[in-house]
N, C-alpha and C positions, 0 to 999 in steps of 0.2 A: 503493499501500498504506501509507504514511504517513497519506495523506489518511484512507484508510477507518478505520485505527486511531485517527486524532483524531475523527472522527466519533462512534466507539463510544464513545470516552472522554468525548465530551461529553454523549452519551445517559447513561452512567451517573453522571456528576456530575450531570447535571439531576435526574435520578430520585433521589438521594441527598439532594439540596437539597430537592426536592419533600417527601421523607421527613421531613427537618429542621423544613422551614417547617410541613408539614401535619401531622405525625402529632400532635403536642401541642395545637395549636390546636383540631383534631377532636376529641379527647378531652376537653378543657375545654368545647368547643361542645355536645358530647353530653351531659354533665353538666349543663350549663346549661339544657339544653333539659328534661331530666329533672325539675330541680327547678321549673321554669317550668310544666310539665305538671303536677306534683304540686299546686302551688300554684292552678293554676287549676282543677284538679278538685275538691280540697279546697274552695276558693271556691265553685263552683258546688253540690257537695252540702251546703254549710255555710249556704246562703242562709238556711234556715228551721230547720237543725239545732242543738240546744240540747244540749251534753255534759251527762251528770249520771252520778252515782254508778255503779259497776258497767262502764261503758265502758273500752274499751281502745285506748290512742292510740299512735301511732307519732310522734315528734318528731324531725325532722330540723333540724339547724343546719348552713347552708351553709357548706363549707370548714371545718367542725370536727368531724371524724366523731367524734371521743373525746366530744363533748357531745350527739349522737344518740342516740337510745334508741328500741328498739323493744317494742311490748308493755307500755307504762307502763299500769298500772292506775289508775283512778280511784276512790279510796278513798271509803269511805262519809261521811267528812266533806266530801267535794266536792274534795278538794285531790291534786295529784300532786306527786312529787318527781323532779328529773332532776339531772344533775350542775350544780354552782353555784347550782341554783335547789332549795332543799330542800322548800319549803312554798309553792305556788303554788295560787291557787283555779282550779279549771276548769270546776266544775259551775256550770251557768246562764250559760256561755259558749259562742258558736259556734267552731269551730276556728278562724277567720280572728280572732276577737277574742282567744282565747287566745293564737294566735301573736305577735300584737302586744303583749300582756302580756308574753310572754317575751322579744320583742325588748328591751324596756324594761329588764326584769330583767338581761339578758344584758350590755345596754350598760355596765354597771359594770366588766365584766372585758374583754370583745373590743370590736373597733371594729367599727362598723354592722354587727350580727349579722342575719341574715335566718333566720327560723324558718318551718318549714311543719308545719302538724299534720294528720294525718290520723287518721279514727277507723276503727281496724282491724277493732273489733268494736263494734256498738252493742248493747249488753245493758241500758241503764238503761231505766227506766220513762218517762223523758223521749223516749226514742227509739222509743218503740211507741205503737200506737193500739189500744184496747181495744173489742171489741164483745161485748156483754152481752144477753143475753134471748133471744127467739125467731129465734135462729139455729142453724143444725144442728151448728156448732163454736163456742160462745163460747170466745173465747181472747184473747191479746195477739197481734198482729200488727206486725212489725217495720216502722217506717216508711221510706219512700224518698219521695224528690224527685217530685213530680207527683201522688203519692197521692190517690185521689177515694174518696168513699163508695162507689162501686161495686166498686172494688177491695177494700175491707174486706168488702164483704158477699160478693163471690165466693171471696175467701179464707178465709171462715167458713162457707162450703158453701151459702150462700143462705139465704132463709126459711124457717122449719117452716110447716107448714099451718095454725097456730095464732096466726101473727103478724099483728099490726095495723101492717101496713108503713105504712100513711099517717100511723101516729101516731108515727113514731119521731123521736128527737131526738138532736142533735150536742150534747156537752157538752164545752165548752172554758174552761180556766184562762187568763183574762187580768188581769192585775196583782192577783192574788190573789182576782178574784171568778170564779164560775161564769157564762159566758155558755150559753146555749140556743139552739140553731139547730133548726128545725123541718124534718124530712125527709120528703116523701112517697114511700118508698122502693117502694111497690106502682105507683105510677105511673112510676116509674123502670125498675124491671124488667118491667112489663106494658104499659106503652103507650110506652115509650121516651122519656119526658119527661125530657130531658138537662139542663133547667134545675135539677132535683132532685140532679144529680149534682155535690155540692159538694165543694171541696177541702178535704182534712183536714190537720191539722197534729200533730206530735209529740205525745203527752200526750192527744190528743182521746178522749172515749169515746163510742161509738155505743151507742144504748140502743133496742132493738126491744121494745115490750111485747107481751103476749099480747091477742088480741082476746078483748071479753066475750063475745061471741056467734058 
Protein backbone atom coordinates (compact mmCIF):
# COMPACT_ATOMS: atom_id res chain seq x y z
CA UNK A 1 0.00 0.00 0.00
CA UNK A 2 2.82 2.37 0.97
CA UNK A 3 4.75 1.42 -2.16
CA UNK A 4 1.66 2.12 -4.30
CA UNK A 5 1.17 5.49 -2.57
CA UNK A 6 4.81 6.41 -3.14
CA UNK A 7 4.54 5.53 -6.82
CA UNK A 8 1.48 7.78 -7.23
CA UNK A 9 3.21 10.60 -5.37
CA UNK A 10 6.22 10.19 -7.59
CA UNK A 11 4.10 10.40 -10.73
CA UNK A 12 2.35 13.53 -9.44
CA UNK A 13 5.66 15.14 -8.56
CA UNK A 14 7.10 14.24 -11.95
CA UNK A 15 4.05 15.73 -13.67
CA UNK A 16 4.31 18.91 -11.64
CA UNK A 17 8.03 19.14 -12.40
CA UNK A 18 7.31 18.65 -16.11
CA UNK A 19 4.77 21.47 -16.00
CA UNK A 20 7.14 23.77 -14.16
CA UNK A 21 10.04 23.02 -16.48
CA UNK A 22 8.07 22.65 -19.69
CA UNK A 23 5.28 25.21 -19.51
CA UNK A 24 7.17 28.48 -19.63
CA UNK A 25 9.85 27.42 -22.14
CA UNK A 26 7.15 26.11 -24.48
CA UNK A 27 5.38 29.47 -24.37
CA UNK A 28 8.63 31.30 -24.94
CA UNK A 29 9.56 28.93 -27.74
CA UNK A 30 6.14 29.42 -29.37
CA UNK A 31 6.53 33.19 -29.24
CA UNK A 32 10.05 32.94 -30.63
CA UNK A 33 8.83 30.77 -33.47
CA UNK A 34 6.03 33.26 -34.20
CA UNK A 35 8.50 36.11 -34.46
CA UNK A 36 10.89 34.02 -36.57
CA UNK A 37 8.02 33.05 -38.87
CA UNK A 38 6.96 36.69 -39.18
CA UNK A 39 10.51 37.73 -39.99
CA UNK A 40 10.86 34.97 -42.57
CA UNK A 41 7.53 35.83 -44.17
CA UNK A 42 8.25 39.53 -44.23
CA UNK A 43 11.71 38.87 -45.64
CA UNK A 44 10.37 36.69 -48.42
CA UNK A 45 7.53 39.01 -49.44
CA UNK A 46 9.76 42.05 -49.04
CA UNK A 47 12.45 40.85 -51.41
CA UNK A 48 11.22 43.16 -54.19
CA UNK A 49 8.59 45.14 -52.29
CA UNK A 50 9.11 48.86 -51.68
CA UNK A 51 7.07 50.66 -49.03
CA UNK A 52 5.32 53.80 -50.19
CA UNK A 53 2.95 56.51 -48.90
CA UNK A 54 -0.48 55.10 -48.10
CA UNK A 55 0.75 51.66 -47.03
CA UNK A 56 -0.27 50.39 -43.59
CA UNK A 57 2.38 48.61 -41.52
CA UNK A 58 2.48 46.37 -38.46
CA UNK A 59 5.58 46.98 -36.31
CA UNK A 60 6.64 44.29 -33.81
CA UNK A 61 9.46 44.88 -31.31
CA UNK A 62 10.52 41.58 -29.76
CA UNK A 63 9.91 41.45 -26.00
CA UNK A 64 8.69 45.05 -26.02
CA UNK A 65 4.92 45.00 -26.59
CA UNK A 66 4.59 48.63 -25.50
CA UNK A 67 6.76 49.64 -28.46
CA UNK A 68 4.91 47.44 -30.97
CA UNK A 69 2.22 49.06 -33.09
CA UNK A 70 -0.42 47.77 -35.49
CA UNK A 71 -1.92 49.61 -38.45
CA UNK A 72 0.77 52.29 -38.66
CA UNK A 73 0.08 54.48 -41.73
CA UNK A 74 2.86 55.69 -43.99
CA UNK A 75 2.18 59.41 -44.25
CA UNK A 76 2.23 61.37 -47.54
CA UNK A 77 5.75 62.55 -46.63
CA UNK A 78 6.84 58.89 -46.56
CA UNK A 79 7.45 58.80 -42.80
CA UNK A 80 5.94 56.87 -39.88
CA UNK A 81 5.81 57.51 -36.14
CA UNK A 82 6.02 54.87 -33.41
CA UNK A 83 6.85 55.02 -29.68
CA UNK A 84 10.39 56.39 -29.18
CA UNK A 85 10.74 56.95 -32.94
CA UNK A 86 8.73 60.00 -33.86
CA UNK A 87 9.77 60.52 -37.48
CA UNK A 88 11.49 57.82 -39.51
CA UNK A 89 11.49 57.50 -43.30
CA UNK A 90 9.69 54.33 -44.45
CA UNK A 91 8.98 55.09 -48.12
CA UNK A 92 11.57 53.76 -50.50
CA UNK A 93 12.64 50.98 -48.11
CA UNK A 94 11.71 47.31 -48.05
CA UNK A 95 10.20 46.06 -44.77
CA UNK A 96 13.52 44.40 -43.91
CA UNK A 97 15.45 47.63 -44.55
CA UNK A 98 12.99 49.61 -42.43
CA UNK A 99 13.26 47.05 -39.62
CA UNK A 100 17.06 47.43 -39.60
CA UNK A 101 16.75 51.23 -39.53
CA UNK A 102 14.35 50.95 -36.58
CA UNK A 103 16.72 48.53 -34.82
CA UNK A 104 19.42 51.19 -35.02
CA UNK A 105 17.12 53.97 -33.82
CA UNK A 106 15.78 51.93 -30.88
CA UNK A 107 19.26 50.80 -29.80
CA UNK A 108 19.61 54.20 -28.12
CA UNK A 109 16.85 53.23 -25.69
CA UNK A 110 16.78 49.43 -25.36
CA UNK A 111 19.37 46.69 -25.56
CA UNK A 112 19.59 44.64 -28.77
CA UNK A 113 16.18 45.55 -30.27
CA UNK A 114 14.68 43.15 -32.81
CA UNK A 115 12.09 44.75 -35.05
CA UNK A 116 9.86 43.01 -37.57
CA UNK A 117 7.91 45.04 -40.14
CA UNK A 118 4.95 43.54 -41.98
CA UNK A 119 2.95 45.30 -44.67
CA UNK A 120 -0.62 44.89 -43.46
CA UNK A 121 -2.20 46.79 -46.38
CA UNK A 122 -0.35 47.57 -49.60
CA UNK A 123 -2.10 50.70 -50.79
CA UNK A 124 0.78 52.69 -52.24
CA UNK A 125 1.25 53.24 -55.96
CA UNK A 126 4.66 51.67 -55.41
CA UNK A 127 2.91 48.40 -54.50
CA UNK A 128 0.77 48.26 -57.64
CA UNK A 129 1.15 47.38 -61.30
CA UNK A 130 -0.83 49.48 -63.76
CA UNK A 131 -2.20 48.23 -67.06
CA UNK A 132 -3.53 50.75 -69.57
CA UNK A 133 -4.70 50.76 -73.18
CA UNK A 134 -6.52 47.98 -74.98
CA UNK A 135 -7.44 45.65 -72.15
CA UNK A 136 -10.96 44.92 -70.95
CA UNK A 137 -10.45 46.59 -67.56
CA UNK A 138 -7.58 49.11 -67.48
CA UNK A 139 -6.71 49.41 -63.79
CA UNK A 140 -4.13 49.30 -61.04
CA UNK A 141 -3.52 45.78 -59.78
CA UNK A 142 -2.03 44.99 -56.34
CA UNK A 143 1.45 43.56 -56.76
CA UNK A 144 2.37 40.18 -55.30
CA UNK A 145 5.62 38.25 -55.23
CA UNK A 146 6.21 36.33 -58.47
CA UNK A 147 3.70 38.33 -60.54
CA UNK A 148 4.15 38.15 -64.32
CA UNK A 149 2.81 39.92 -67.40
CA UNK A 150 0.29 37.11 -67.90
CA UNK A 151 -1.05 37.61 -64.37
CA UNK A 152 -1.55 41.31 -65.10
CA UNK A 153 -3.33 40.73 -68.41
CA UNK A 154 -5.65 38.09 -66.95
CA UNK A 155 -6.47 40.31 -63.96
CA UNK A 156 -7.39 43.07 -66.42
CA UNK A 157 -9.81 40.76 -68.23
CA UNK A 158 -7.62 40.06 -71.26
CA UNK A 159 -7.04 42.03 -74.46
CA UNK A 160 -9.75 43.78 -76.45
CA UNK A 161 -10.33 42.87 -80.13
CA UNK A 162 -8.58 46.12 -81.07
CA UNK A 163 -5.36 45.45 -79.17
CA UNK A 164 -2.00 45.37 -80.90
CA UNK A 165 -0.80 42.74 -78.46
CA UNK A 166 2.62 42.22 -79.98
CA UNK A 167 3.36 45.94 -79.69
CA UNK A 168 2.82 46.04 -75.93
CA UNK A 169 5.50 47.42 -73.66
CA UNK A 170 6.36 47.28 -70.00
CA UNK A 171 7.60 50.59 -68.59
CA UNK A 172 9.70 50.56 -65.43
CA UNK A 173 11.46 53.31 -63.47
CA UNK A 174 15.07 52.46 -62.65
CA UNK A 175 17.25 55.04 -60.90
CA UNK A 176 14.97 57.86 -62.04
CA UNK A 177 14.94 56.72 -65.67
CA UNK A 178 12.14 54.93 -67.52
CA UNK A 179 13.17 51.63 -69.07
CA UNK A 180 10.98 50.06 -71.74
CA UNK A 181 10.67 46.30 -72.23
CA UNK A 182 8.83 45.14 -75.35
CA UNK A 183 6.35 42.31 -74.85
CA UNK A 184 4.65 40.22 -77.56
CA UNK A 185 1.41 39.61 -75.71
CA UNK A 186 -0.37 38.05 -78.70
CA UNK A 187 2.35 35.43 -79.01
CA UNK A 188 2.11 34.77 -75.29
CA UNK A 189 -1.68 34.44 -75.24
CA UNK A 190 -2.30 32.77 -78.59
CA UNK A 191 0.86 30.74 -79.18
CA UNK A 192 1.92 29.99 -75.63
CA UNK A 193 5.28 31.73 -76.06
CA UNK A 194 6.32 31.75 -72.40
CA UNK A 195 9.50 33.67 -73.19
CA UNK A 196 7.20 36.71 -73.34
CA UNK A 197 5.83 36.12 -69.84
CA UNK A 198 8.14 38.64 -68.23
CA UNK A 199 8.22 39.14 -64.46
CA UNK A 200 6.83 42.46 -63.31
CA UNK A 201 7.87 44.66 -60.41
CA UNK A 202 5.95 47.07 -58.18
CA UNK A 203 5.34 50.36 -59.98
CA UNK A 204 5.51 48.84 -63.49
CA UNK A 205 3.11 50.06 -66.17
CA UNK A 206 1.97 47.67 -68.91
CA UNK A 207 0.89 49.59 -72.02
CA UNK A 208 -1.22 47.82 -74.67
CA UNK A 209 -1.65 50.03 -77.77
CA UNK A 210 -4.52 49.97 -80.25
CA UNK A 211 -4.05 48.28 -83.61
CA UNK A 212 -3.95 50.66 -86.58
CA UNK A 213 -6.04 48.30 -88.75
